[in-house]
C-alpha positions, 0 to 999 in steps of 0.5 A: 756943758754943764762943768758939774756934768764934764766933771761926772763923765772925766772922773768916770772914765778915768775911775773905769781906766784906773781900776782896769789898770789896776786890776791888770797890774796886780793880776801880774804882780799881786804884792801891791793889791795887798798894800793900804797905799793902794786901796787909798788911792782907789778909794780916791776915785768913787769919793770923788764922784767916780763911784758909777765907773769903778765898779762897772770895771769889774764886772767888764773884767768879769771873765778875768780872775776873780772878776766881779765877784765880791768877797771877804777881801774886797767887801769894803771896797764894795760898800764904799763905791755903793755908798758913794753911788748913792750919795753922787746919786742925791748930790746930781739930783740936787744939782739938776733940780730933780729934788728941791732942797731950798723948803728951810726946817719948816718944810722938813718938818711939815707935809709928811705923808703919815700913810707912807711913813706908817708904812715906811716904820713898819719896814724899818721896824722889822729889817732893824729886827732882822740885822740883829738877829742876824748878827747875834746868830753869826755871833753864836755860830762864832763862839761855837765852833765856828762853822764857816757853813753856817755863819752870815757872810759879812756882805750880808751883814752889811747889806741889812745894815746899808738898806736900813737895818744900821740901828740894829747892826750898832745895837747888836755889835754893843749887845754882842759884841760882833764885828766890833774889830772891823773897821768898816762895820765900826765906821760902817753902820753910821754911814749907813744910818746917816745916809737912810736919813739924808736918803729920807729927807730926799724922799719927803722933799721930793714928794714921796713920804 
């Protein structure tokens, strides 16, 4: 069997088991769950390739405790898992030959489907405007009474950045000075932008755009 495939299977099984153990231990003794060390150890698994096994565990434990629900305390971890899942998906696609990456700079600059690029451009313009407005609105609500019923959940703001609105999010963070103290926004938005560029190049290499 391909050693790379063996690694992926092993790390995802290990990630699933590790998260289940961590979840049950932290239900018994919650204090370690709040420590930076515990978070860093658990973050190693999706980064190392267990980005499928680790998010699967909360769904398997969905009837226990808070289960798989995303909340303010774990939103950064969830998005790390999602980003790692996408990145490792791209690595798998390249490794098993679904996408060729040997076209060089000339191949990257040529052969684009202009009609599909135009549609993609319209989508990106729209999603970045929506993201900017969402950040600005959330800042407005936070500065005027901070009514949590009208606030935009952090998961929604991060999600908009992930699906193409990272530039709008970055612009809003600098213009209206919102979420600039949250490390997962400061690092997340540039990471989402880099990920979107990588996805675009992969889509081009696969002949989609």
